[in-house]
MARDREN-962351 format. One record per residue: residue number from 1; x, y, z of N, C-alpha, C in turn; residue in one letter. Coordinates in pm, whole numbers, padded with zeros to 5 digits. Layout:
<atoms>
     n       nu       nv       nw      cau      cav      caw       cu       cv       cw   res
   NUM        X        Y        Z        X        Y        Z        X        Y        Z     a
...
</atoms>
This chain:
<atoms>
     n       nu       nv       nw      cau      cav      caw       cu       cv       cw   res
     1    06661    08497    15622    06558    08566    15520    06541    08499    15412     m
     2    06627    08428    15337    06621    08364    15230    06547    08240    15224     a
     3    06584    08171    15325    06492    08031    15342    06334    08063    15382     q
     4    06303    08162    15407    06162    08185    15433    06059    08173    15297     r
     5    06129    08206    15199    06062    08207    15060    06082    08095    14977     f
     6    06172    08005    15034    06263    07898    14951    06110    07793    14934     r
     7    06099    07761    14830    05975    07660    14775    06044    07566    14685     v
     8    06032    07432    14707    06105    07326    14598    06035    07383    14446     p
     9    06145    07377    14381    06078    07425    14240    06003    07343    14169     a
    10    05988    07204    14207    05921    07103    14145    05774    07119    14192     e
    11    05754    07174    14307    05636    07193    14340    05545    07322    14299     l
    12    05637    07425    14248    05582    07559    14220    05469    07564    14135     v
    13    05489    07441    14011    05375    07458    13904    05236    07409    13938     p
    14    05227    07331    14047    05118    07267    14131    05043    07380    14205     a
    15    05084    07494    14258    05034    07582    14326    04934    07669    14259     l
    16    04829    07703    14319    04705    07803    14264    04792    07926    14245     p
    17    04769    07994    14116    04811    08092    14049    04825    08220    14176     e
    18    04730    08230    14237    04751    08344    14336    04868    08320    14448     p
    19    04866    08208    14489    04976    08170    14560    05112    08174    14489     a
    20    05123    08141    14375    05221    08168    14299    05295    08289    14293     r
    21    05177    08381    14256    05219    08534    14251    05287    08597    14377     k
    22    05216    08548    14496    05274    08596    14632    05394    08534    14645     v
    23    05437    08437    14615    05553    08352    14658    05682    08428    14545     l
    24    05648    08434    14435    05714    08513    14350    05761    08666    14372     r
    25    05672    08733    14434    05669    08870    14455    05770    08879    14578     g
    26    05759    08801    14660    05839    08790    14778    05976    08763    14740     a
    27    05991    08642    14699    06132    08611    14620    06212    08712    14545     y
    28    06112    08773    14482    06196    08872    14384    06224    09015    14459     r
    29    06159    09043    14555    06189    09147    14649    06348    09158    14709     g
    30    06336    09024    14777    06460    08983    14833    06577    08972    14722     y
    31    06549    08918    14613    06641    08899    14504    06705    09033    14472     g
    32    06599    09145    14446    06652    09258    14389    06766    09333    14488     r
    33    06732    09321    14604    06822    09374    14714    06936    09307    14725     a
    34    06958    09199    14688    07094    09107    14691    07142    09074    14545     t
    35    07059    09137    14429    07112    09095    14285    07251    09096    14259     a
    36    07351    09183    14326    07508    09191    14276    07570    09078    14334     s
    37    07507    09022    14440    07584    08905    14480    07576    08787    14420     m
    38    07462    08768    14319    07423    08632    14259    07473    08597    14118     r
    39    07518    08501    14131    07600    08447    13979    07489    08430    13882     p
    40    07572    08455    13759    07469    08402    13640    07487    08267    13629     l
    41    07395    08230    13558    07392    08042    13534    07497    08017    13457     p
    42    07574    07892    13505    07660    07784    13428    07569    07704    13345     d
    43    07460    07679    13355    07378    07589    13273    07237    07646    13266     f
    44    07170    07613    13138    07025    07652    13105    06969    07514    13064     l
    45    06850    07457    13097    06769    07398    13044    06666    07464    12971     i
    46    06692    07427    12825    06622    07514    12731    06457    07472    12698     l
    47    06425    07360    12721    06309    07289    12682    06342    07150    12642     g
    48    06247    07118    12550    06113    07186    12509    05989    07200    12629     a
    49    05898    07247    12582    05788    07266    12678    05705    07134    12663     q
    50    05655    07088    12803    05604    06942    12829    05679    06844    12759     k
    51    05818    06834    12789    05891    06731    12738    05959    06659    12881     a
    52    05929    06714    13000    06015    06643    13122    06110    06721    13186     g
    53    06102    06868    13123    06191    06946    13206    06189    06999    13349     t
    54    06072    06971    13395    06045    06993    13534    06089    06887    13631     t
    55    06078    06762    13581    06150    06642    13635    06293    06662    13639     a
    56    06333    06667    13523    06490    06682    13495    06535    06812    13584     l
    57    06501    06916    13597    06546    07014    13681    06510    07005    13833     y
    58    06427    06921    13869    06439    06865    14021    06548    06790    14053     a
    59    06536    06671    13952    06661    06577    13985    06812    06644    14001     y
    60    06820    06765    13919    06945    06835    13936    06947    06902    14060     l
    61    06821    06965    14098    06835    07045    14223    06856    06971    14319     r
    62    06844    06838    14341    06875    06745    14452    07016    06711    14457     w
    63    07094    06745    14343    07244    06710    14348    07318    06801    14444     h
    64    07404    06772    14527    07453    06856    14603    07534    06966    14573     p
    65    07589    06939    14448    07678    07013    14378    07600    07145    14271     q
    66    07473    07115    14269    07407    07186    14163    07300    07268    14269     i
    67    07273    07397    14203    07172    07481    14272    07113    07561    14174     t
    68    07010    07655    14207    06942    07729    14104    06827    07794    14162     g
    69    06739    07869    14086    06618    07935    14147    06527    07839    14203     p
    70    06480    07893    14313    06376    07805    14384    06246    07795    14312     s
    71    06236    07880    14192    06119    07898    14094    06158    07862    13958     f
    72    06108    07737    13900    06154    07702    13770    06096    07798    13668     k
    73    06127    07815    13573    06068    07895    13462    06096    08070    13507     e
    74    06214    08091    13509    06267    08240    13525    06209    08298    13383     v
    75    06225    08260    13285    06207    08302    13166    06244    08442    13145     s
    76    06365    08460    13147    06428    08580    13150    06469    08591    12967     f
    77    06527    08525    12921    06576    08524    12791    06455    08496    12666     f
    78    06330    08486    12730    06218    08487    12622    06128    08591    12669     d
    79    06072    08565    12780    05947    08658    12821    05982    08803    12890     r
    80    06096    08787    12960    06136    08916    13030    06272    08966    13011     h
    81    06323    08946    12899    06445    08997    12865    06462    09167    12874     y
    82    06383    09252    12850    06384    09393    12857    06373    09427    12989     a
    83    06362    09330    13085    06390    09379    13238    06537    09384    13280     r
    84    06620    09338    13199    06778    09370    13214    06822    09242    13308     g
    85    06954    09251    13318    07057    09162    13383    07022    09146    13536     e
    86    06997    09278    13588    06992    09275    13737    06853    09184    13775     r
    87    06742    09202    13694    06625    09151    13732    06655    08989    13730     w
    88    06741    08961    13632    06777    08816    13621    06854    08772    13742     y
    89    06945    08831    13740    07024    08782    13870    06927    08804    13994     r
    90    06838    08862    14022    06757    08864    14140    06693    08727    14151     a
    91    06681    08645    14045    06626    08506    14075    06718    08413    14086     h
    92    06824    08440    14099    06948    08327    14109    06982    08324    14250     l
    93    07064    08199    14305    07109    08192    14433    07198    08315    14477     p
    94    07218    08326    14613    07299    08421    14671    07445    08377    14643     v
    95    07475    08248    14718    07606    08200    14714    07621    08082    14603     r
    96    07742    08055    14537    07738    07960    14469    07774    07819    14553     r
    97    07712    07733    14477    07721    07593    14555    07759    07495    14430     k
    98    07865    07473    14373    07893    07391    14262    07877    07465    14142     g
    99    07765    07442    14056    07722    07504    13932    07591    07526    13978     v
   100    07552    07661    13892    07428    07727    13892    07336    07704    13759     v
   101    07216    07669    13780    07134    07665    13658    07019    07683    13650     g
   102    06920    07711    13563    06769    07728    13551    06736    07655    13436     e
   103    06591    07652    13444    06510    07588    13326    06404    07659    13296     a
   104    06395    07689    13178    06281    07769    13117    06253    07714    12987     s
   105    06150    07625    12971    06101    07549    12856    06096    07624    12719     p
   106    06050    07768    12735    06014    07829    12609    06142    07866    12572     s
   107    06273    07866    12625    06388    07917    12520    06445    07836    12407     y
   108    06406    07700    12409    06431    07650    12291    06376    07699    12166     l
   109    06236    07736    12200    06173    07771    12083    06175    07922    12031     f
   110    06226    08016    12128    06216    08156    12124    06323    08188    11995     h
   111    06280    08262    11888    06377    08328    11775    06487    08394    11807     p
   112    06485    08464    11958    06579    08559    11989    06666    08478    12104     l
   113    06635    08399    12159    06690    08351    12288    06827    08311    12247     a
   114    06876    08230    12137    07005    08203    12140    07124    08294    12141     p
   115    07095    08414    12046    07164    08533    12042    07169    08607    12191     e
   116    07062    08609    12246    07055    08671    12376    07162    08583    12484     r
   117    07123    08453    12483    07206    08368    12586    07348    08399    12528     v
   118    07400    08374    12418    07544    08367    12370    07609    08517    12401     a
   119    07509    08625    12410    07584    08756    12454    07606    08774    12616     r
   120    07529    08716    12682    07517    08711    12843    07590    08579    12890     m
   121    07577    08454    12825    07611    08339    12888    07712    08280    12775     l
   122    07823    08321    12742    07880    08241    12608    07926    08121    12651     p
   123    07970    08098    12766    08025    07971    12821    07930    07869    12871     n
   124    07793    07879    12853    07692    07816    12938    07665    07664    12868     a
   125    07658    07575    12945    07638    07442    12902    07466    07459    12884     r
   126    07402    07382    12790    07273    07406    12735    07218    07242    12732     l
   127    07104    07229    12788    07040    07125    12763    06893    07135    12712     i
   128    06885    07043    12610    06750    07046    12538    06694    06922    12549     a
   129    06565    06902    12600    06498    06752    12617    06403    06766    12489     l
   130    06392    06679    12441    06298    06654    12323    06200    06540    12326     l
   131    06064    06583    12322    05942    06465    12357    05887    06435    12180     r
   132    05829    06317    12174    05737    06285    12055    05654    06424    12016     n
   133    05671    06487    11909    05617    06613    11883    05465    06594    11900     p
   134    05419    06484    11849    05279    06454    11856    05228    06441    12021     v
   135    05282    06384    12081    05223    06361    12227    05258    06520    12284     d
   136    05374    06573    12258    05416    06700    12332    05294    06805    12271     r
   137    05251    06798    12155    05125    06918    12120    05021    06868    12214     a
   138    04970    06775    12219    04856    06724    12301    04871    06762    12450     f
   139    04982    06726    12485    04980    06758    12649    05012    06913    12656     s
   140    05056    06963    12570    05055    07142    12561    04921    07202    12555     h
   141    04821    07112    12449    04689    07172    12458    04643    07142    12597     y
   142    04638    07021    12652    04587    06984    12779    04610    07089    12876     q
   143    04740    07120    12894    04787    07202    12980    04721    07351    12977     h
   144    04696    07406    12844    04598    07523    12840    04463    07524    12865     e
   145    04418    07395    12849    04271    07360    12884    04257    07375    13030     v
   146    04350    07309    13091    04335    07298    13254    04362    07430    13305     a
   147    04438    07525    13249    04467    07653    13282    04335    07771    13244     l
   148    04254    07717    13157    04129    07800    13129    04176    07884    13012     g
   149    04262    07870    12957    04292    07952    12835    04284    07891    12694     r
   150    04229    07774    12697    04209    07720    12555    04050    07671    12543     e
   151    03964    07719    12470    03822    07691    12457    03803    07608    12358     q
   152    03897    07595    12255    03870    07511    12134    03898    07368    12145     l
   153    03838    07280    12071    03869    07151    12063    04036    07148    11998     s
   154    04081    07025    12028    04238    07007    11982    04248    07028    11826     f
   155    04159    06968    11792    04161    06975    11597    04117    07138    11571     e
   156    04026    07216    11631    04018    07337    11592    04145    07419    11624     e
   157    04199    07391    11739    04323    07458    11779    04429    07462    11706     a
   158    04458    07324    11646    04573    07303    11541    04550    07383    11423     l
   159    04406    07389    11364    04356    07421    11241    04391    07576    11256     a
   160    04358    07649    11378    04387    07795    11393    04514    07842    11458     r
   161    04606    07752    11449    04722    07803    11501    04807    07892    11405     e
   162    04814    07877    11276    04877    07996    11194    04803    08095    11200     d
   163    04668    08101    11211    04588    08233    11212    04612    08307    11338     e
   164    04612    08227    11434    04651    08307    11603    04781    08373    11566     r
   165    04882    08296    11511    05022    08339    11507    05044    08460    11413     m
   166    04933    08480    11353    04969    08598    11248    05028    08703    11296     q
   167    05151    08757    11245    05213    08855    11263    05294    08868    11431     g
   168    05264    08768    11497    05333    08776    11612    05468    08751    11622     e
   169    05547    08679    11562    05682    08648    11558    05752    08768    11516     v
   170    05680    08851    11419    05754    08973    11350    05761    09090    11466     e
   171    05641    09071    11527    05621    09192    11648    05723    09154    11766     r
   172    05751    09031    11792    05837    09001    11883    05982    09028    11843     m
   173    06019    09008    11721    06163    09052    11678    06181    09203    11659     l
   174    06063    09283    11659    06065    09412    11636    06069    09487    11778     r
   175    06015    09422    11896    05995    09484    12027    06047    09369    12129     d
   176    06154    09396    12192    06190    09295    12320    06085    09286    12436     a
   177    06000    09382    12444    05929    09382    12562    05783    09332    12545     a
   178    05749    09309    12414    05635    09260    12371    05626    09108    12419     y
   179    05527    09085    12458    05485    08951    12506    05346    08883    12440     f
   180    05392    08803    12361    05290    08750    12276    05208    08638    12342     s
   181    05079    08638    12384    04996    08518    12444    04997    08423    12359     h
   182    04945    08457    12219    04947    08353    12118    05071    08258    12106     a
   183    05187    08322    12096    05304    08229    12086    05334    08149    12208     w
   184    05302    08224    12314    05330    08160    12450    05233    08027    12488     w
   185    05100    08058    12435    04974    07956    12454    04960    07852    12358     n
   186    04947    07902    12237    04888    07827    12117    04963    07766    12017     y
   187    05110    07773    12038    05200    07703    11948    05235    07558    11952     t
   188    05126    07496    11945    05114    07315    11966    05202    07239    11865     y
   189    05177    07295    11732    05258    07210    11635    05401    07284    11602     a
   190    05416    07409    11631    05541    07494    11584    05623    07455    11668     a
   191    05595    07405    11797    05706    07382    11900    05766    07224    11887     r
   192    05689    07177    11828    05751    07032    11791    05837    07021    11653     g
   193    05857    07139    11593    05953    07133    11462    06085    07148    11533     r
   194    06147    07055    11586    06260    07095    11653    06395    07116    11583     y
   195    06416    07083    11476    06563    07098    11403    06550    07232    11380     a
   196    06453    07308    11318    06476    07447    11319    06496    07531    11431     e
   197    06463    07477    11525    06494    07567    11664    06643    07523    11706     q
   198    06678    07393    11710    06807    07334    11728    06919    07428    11629     l
   199    06883    07435    11520    06963    07498    11418    07016    07654    11479     e
   200    06919    07731    11516    06938    07854    11587    07037    07835    11713     r
   201    07031    07741    11768    07119    07713    11905    07269    07673    11845     w
   202    07257    07579    11750    07393    07531    11683    07455    07686    11628     f
   203    07414    07751    11579    07485    07860    11528    07513    07968    11622     e
   204    07467    07971    11747    07510    08056    11840    07602    07980    11924     a
   205    07613    07855    11938    07682    07786    12037    07777    07652    11989     f
   206    07906    07638    12015    07963    07505    11969    07847    07397    12004     p
   207    07858    07289    11931    07764    07179    11966    07814    07094    12079     r
   208    07942    07116    12102    07981    07063    12254    07930    07120    12380     e
   209    07873    07246    12348    07830    07294    12463    07653    07265    12489     q
   210    07610    07195    12399    07465    07169    12368    07442    07014    12391     v
   211    07364    06937    12493    07336    06816    12503    07182    06795    12481     l
   212    07160    06737    12385    07026    06689    12356    06979    06558    12380     v
   213    06894    06553    12470    06835    06420    12522    06690    06404    12507     l
   214    06648    06290    12474    06516    06258    12437    06445    06205    12569     l
   215    06308    06258    12564    06208    06221    12687    06229    06069    12669     t
   216    06233    06001    12573    06230    05846    12574    06337    05788    12636     d
   217    06452    05859    12616    06569    05821    12692    06562    05836    12869     e
   218    06490    05948    12895    06493    05996    13017    06424    05901    13088     l
   219    06289    05847    13004    06214    05769    13089    06247    05595    13081     a
   220    06332    05564    12979    06369    05450    12978    06476    05402    13058     a
   221    06570    05489    13100    06681    05466    13163    06714    05616    13259     d
   222    06618    05625    13327    06625    05770    13417    06766    05788    13476     t
   223    06830    05669    13536    06939    05705    13609    07060    05712    13498     a
   224    07052    05631    13401    07158    05659    13294    07150    05799    13221     g
   225    07035    05853    13171    07032    05995    13157    07056    06066    13237     a
   226    07029    06057    13356    07067    06153    13450    07216    06156    13478     y
   227    07279    06033    13484    07445    06048    13480    07498    06098    13340     r
   228    07441    06108    13233    07481    06166    13121    07499    06313    13136     r
   229    07395    06372    13216    07360    06528    13230    07450    06586    13344     v
   230    07482    06486    13431    07599    06515    13547    07731    06520    13484     l
   231    07743    06434    13402    07895    06444    13335    07920    06549    13228     d
   232    07804    06585    13177    07799    06686    13060    07796    06826    13168     f
   233    07757    06842    13268    07770    06948    13356    07905    06956    13450     l
   234    07999    06841    13428    08110    06850    13506    08102    06844    13666     g
   235    07993    06783    13713    07971    06758    13859    08008    06637    13861     v
   236    07989    06581    14005    08031    06428    14032    07893    06350    14000     d
   237    07941    06238    13937    07821    06152    13900    07780    06070    14005     v
   238    07653    06094    14042    07580    05995    14137    07438    05964    14095     l
   239    07400    05875    14189    07243    05822    14175    07178    05873    14280     e
   240    07051    05885    14230    06918    05957    14321    06888    05829    14397     l
   241    06831    05834    14502    06754    05724    14557    06622    05675    14490     d
   242    06560    05786    14434    06459    05759    14337    06423    05862    14220     a
   243    06353    05863    14133    06346    05917    14016    06194    05951    14023     y
   244    06103    06023    14106    05961    06031    14089    05930    06092    13974     p
   245    05817    06046    13917    05741    06129    13807    05694    06259    13872     r
   246    05704    06377    13812    05677    06509    13871    05561    06556    13793     i
   247    05465    06630    13838    05352    06712    13794    05325    06646    13654     f
   248    05258    06527    13659    05190    06472    13537    05073    06492    13568     e
   249    05001    06522    13456    04839    06552    13426    04777    06448    13377     r
   250    04671    06399    13414    04584    06302    13354    04476    06364    13271     e
   251    04463    06299    13148    04365    06340    13037    04327    06227    12946     y
   252    04216    06238    12868    04194    06135    12798    04270    06108    12651     g
   253    04256    06039    12588    04356    05989    12470    04311    06081    12322     g
   254    04391    06075    12235    04369    06174    12133    04312    06094    12024     m
   255    04217    06149    11937    04138    06088    11851    04262    06034    11749     d
   256    04233    05903    11712    04338    05817    11624    04361    05888    11512     p
   257    04243    05944    11443    04274    06013    11296    04369    06144    11318     a
   258    04335    06202    11439    04416    06325    11444    04557    06293    11486     t
   259    04602    06162    11551    04716    06137    11561    04807    06092    11419     r
   260    04712    06027    11351    04785    05963    11219    04794    06109    11130     t
   261    04707    06196    11159    04736    06330    11041    04869    06394    11114     r
   262    04882    06405    11236    04978    06486    11276    05128    06427    11269     l
   263    05116    06265    11280    05227    06204    11257    05296    06224    11097     e
   264    05208    06230    11033    05226    06275    10870    05294    06399    10857     g
   265    05227    06509    10936    05282    06664    10906    05423    06657    10977     e
   266    05455    06554    11082    05584    06565    11156    05667    06489    11095     f
   267    05638    06409    10999    05760    06319    10936    05880    06389    10870     a
   268    05860    06509    10786    05954    06563    10728    06025    06637    10836     q
   269    05983    06718    10917    06047    06763    11031    06125    06680    11120     p
   270    06083    06545    11145    06156    06441    11221    06245    06386    11151     n
   271    06256    06371    10997    06380    06350    10943    06491    06419    10937     r
   272    06421    06560    10922    06548    06667    10952    06611    06674    11083     r
   273    06525    06651    11185    06616    06644    11312    06693    06504    11309     l
   274    06648    06392    11259    06733    06280    11273    06881    06307    11189     a
   275    06865    06392    11097    06996    06430    11006    07081    06516    11095     e
   276    07003    06604    11167    07096    06731    11249    07164    06652    11365     l
   277    07100    06537    11442    07147    06459    11552    07230    06373    11535     l
   278    07210    06310    11389    07277    06181    11355    07213    06050    11399     g
   279    07107    06055    11466    07057    05925    11512    06891    05961    11497     r
   280    06833    05841    11460    06696    05841    11467    06593    05845    11587     e
   281    06513    05940    11606    06445    05946    11748    06308    05837    11695     p
   282    06281    05765    11855    06223    05672    11817    06059    05719    11802     p
   283    06038    05792    11715    05908    05858    11686    05836    05803    11561     w
</atoms>
């Protein structure tokens, strides 16, 4: 019965939304009935959104000692925390095969996720994947446009980001069950200020439990980056036959003036990130 609902995690984002809902519903129904048998994760891919987490999660799922949910983005510690641990376990594998992990790319950004994860998974290994924040913002914007959730131009959306987010974080902090569409969809620039996000995680976890990887490193030497992740997770280090690009979206280029302005706005946050990591990102 478990195999009937098994869909490769890397394919799920490409499915039409109605099909995704049907598959998720069937998977969750079976999961709830067997939740007590399902172990909590040994590792999490925290994000960042649009930084290559879908590909990395797919590569890890192809390793014989690693398993996880058939659906990427369980989003328990950000979007669904009020549903409780049993709901979370319902999404995880029935039988442990090596190590278990999941990938939800908004965990890195959520203000309450570090303390939530620390309470439930204090020994978890955490992986953060960071992309040039200018490119990440534009990719995020194109994602929202493709889903029909963004009608503004990129420049207008950036200009209205603070307005859209007015009071949203405060409400999230007050109400664990509150889901902020503005926070989820329209935080194009805010998600690229990585240092302040990582600092929250470093306060909740020892640094040796957190691996920070750059998208540039994954792209330039995918096999080498993959080996680093496997060694970090404590599983056998091996190479895949191939490291395909997964779910990449084609779109036009950014206005050069907008890019220049964003590079200036991210200069200080990027310096803060370099100090935090002890190395300069290639941005």
